N, C-alpha and C positions, 0 to 999 in steps of 0.2 A: 248041108242045112245050114240055115240061118242061127245064126247066134244070139241067143237070149240079151236083152237089154239088162244095164245095169240101174240101180236104182238112181242113180243120179243121171243115166240117160232118159231114165223114163220122167222123172223130176222136173230136169229144164230140158228146154226147149233148145234146137242145135241155133249157138251162139252167131251173132256176127264175129266176123274178121275182126281179130284184138287191134289189133295197127288201123285200120277205120274207125274204131271207138274212140282209141289213145287219142287219135289226132284230132277230136270231137273238144278235147279237153284242152291240149295245144297240139296248134300244127308241129311242133318239133318235139311231140308226146316221147319218140320212139331214141331221137339225142337224149331225150333229158335222164332217161331211164339209161342206156348206156352212160352217159355220164357217172352215174351211180354208182355202176360197176368197176368205170375206171376209177373211182376215188375211191373205192374198197381197196382195188389193188392196190393202191397207189398208197396207202395207209399199210396193207401189208406187209409190201415190199423197204416201207420204210423202217418197220420193225427188224427188219434184216431177218426174215422167215429163211430160216436154214432147212434146207431139205436133203443135204450130205448126208447126215446118219439117218437113214428112215426105213423102212418097210413094204410091203406090198401096199398098204393104206395111205400112199404118195399123195393119189389122185383124190381122193375121197377126202384127204387131211387138209389139202391145202383148198380144199372147193370150200367145206364148212369153215376153215376159219377165215375165206375171202366171204361166206355169207355174212357171219358176225359183223365185219366188216361193211359191207354193204348197208347190211340193216342198221348201222350205227350211223352211217353215212348220212341217209335218207330222212328229210324233213317231216314232221309228224303230221304236217298238213298237206305231204302229196294222197292224191286219189289212189296210190297204186303201192302194193305190198310186195317186197321180197323175199320168195318162197324156196324152201331147199326140199330136196327130191320129190318133186309133183310129179303124181302120177298121171301117165299117159294113159286114161283110159280106152279112149275111142279104137283102139286097134290089139285091143288085146287078144289072145285065143280064149274061146268058149272056156270057162270053168279055170281059165289060168291065171295067174296073180299078174297086175299092169304091169306097166316094164314102168322106170321114174326116169326123168329127165334130171341133170344134176342142179340147176340153177332156175330160177321164173319170179315171173313178175305176174299180179293178176290185178284185177280195179277192184276196191273194196267194194262190198257189196254188190259187185257183178256177178256174170255169170262164171259158178263153178269149172264152166268147161271149158271156159277159153281164158288162155293165155300168153303169158310171152317164154318160149321157151330158151334157154343155154343150156350148152353139154358142155363137160369139158374132158380134153385128154393129155395127156402127158405124153411132149413131144422131145425125147433123149436129146437127138441130135437133127440138123438141123434139115438134113434129106429124111428121115424115118418119120413119114407123116403116113403113111397105110393107115395107122389106128384111126388117124382124125380123120384122115376121108371116106373111109368106112364107115363112119359116123354118119357122116354128111350124107353117104349114100344110101344105106340103109334104114335112116331112122327119119331125116329131114323131108331127104326128098320121096319118101314113099308117102307121107303123111301119117308113118307110125308116131313120131311125132310131131306138136307143131302143128294140128293139122287145121285149126283154126284159126291160124293165124298164116299172115303171108309174109311177115320175117319172123327171123330167129338167129342165135350166134352162137357162136362156137369159141373157145376157151381155148387156147394151145399154150400148154405150159413149156416154158421150150426150156431146156436145162444146160444147152450148150449149142455153140453158133450164131449165125448172122439172122436176123428175124426176115430181112431181104432174100436171102437165099431160101428159106423157109416157106415165106411165101410163093417163091417161084417154082418150086418141090410142089406146093398145092395146088398150085396152078394147072402145072402140067400134069398130075395126077387126078385132077379131075376132069381136064381138059376145058378148062373156061376160064376168061379173063378175071383177074384180081382188079378191082378198080380201088384209088384213094377214098376216102371217105371224107366229105366238105369239114364234117362237124371234129373231127380229128384229125387233120391233117400232118400235125407234128408227134403223133401217135402210132404204134404199131398196129394199124387199124385198118383191117379192107373190105370189100366187100364182092360179092359174087352174084349176077342175077341168073335165073332157072325157071324153066318149065317144067312143074310138075305131072306127073299125069293123072289124068281124073277119073277115079275109080268110080265114083258117086258124085253128083252135085256140090256136096258141101264142101270139098276139098279146094281149097286157096291154091288154083292152078301157077299163075304169076308168086315166086318166091324169092326173095334177096333173103340171103346167109351172111351175116357178118363176123367176120374173121378178126381175132383180138389177138394178138401173141403178148404172153407175161412172160417176162425173161425172169426165170430161177435160178441164176450161175452157180453150180457147185461149186463148195472148195475142195482141191485137187483130192486131199486126201481121202474124200470119200466119192469121188466121182465113178473109179471104177466098178467099187460095187452093185452102185445104184444101175448104172447101165449094163450087169450082167443081169440084173432081176429085171429090168423092165426087156 
């Protein structure tokens, strides 16, 4: 049975690819948006954000704190705004609640249906990447998230280990190459290119996923507890 249209789908037509739209503002628009993300996390890490004594809300709390700092970082003149827990409405089940991605960017005054998706996952140790990779496979590569954008980003909150080993583990699990990203060569930032299966003409099939690893090293006294919970 065909699912009913939501009010947003009824009121707003299928939008143009977010990345193509963003690059009309500036050719390096995606670099600028991801720069805001890095600057926001720089502020958070500089505040010595402690993840040692925490509970099951670790991922949500880091993400919300980062959202606040990214928002603080962005200039008022930017045509884009950062969004926390953006609803991903396009592939929701009939009569079900729409899933939400952790962060995103949308164009001020632009289509409500088009945004740049950013999803986050805690990575407890350098090879414990299964939840991170599943998020990419199940949501980003299926078009459940980021349907109207040919690029999106994953944040990995790395609590222990080496970023290079973590990137290697992600590459092996995804069975694809991860490349250094020219705009952020000195950071733990990689990207991978994919082909998404087109279940409709709307989906952006050529898809790029950015991988940003943020280091939140735990104090030894609290590490065992966190590892057991995750």
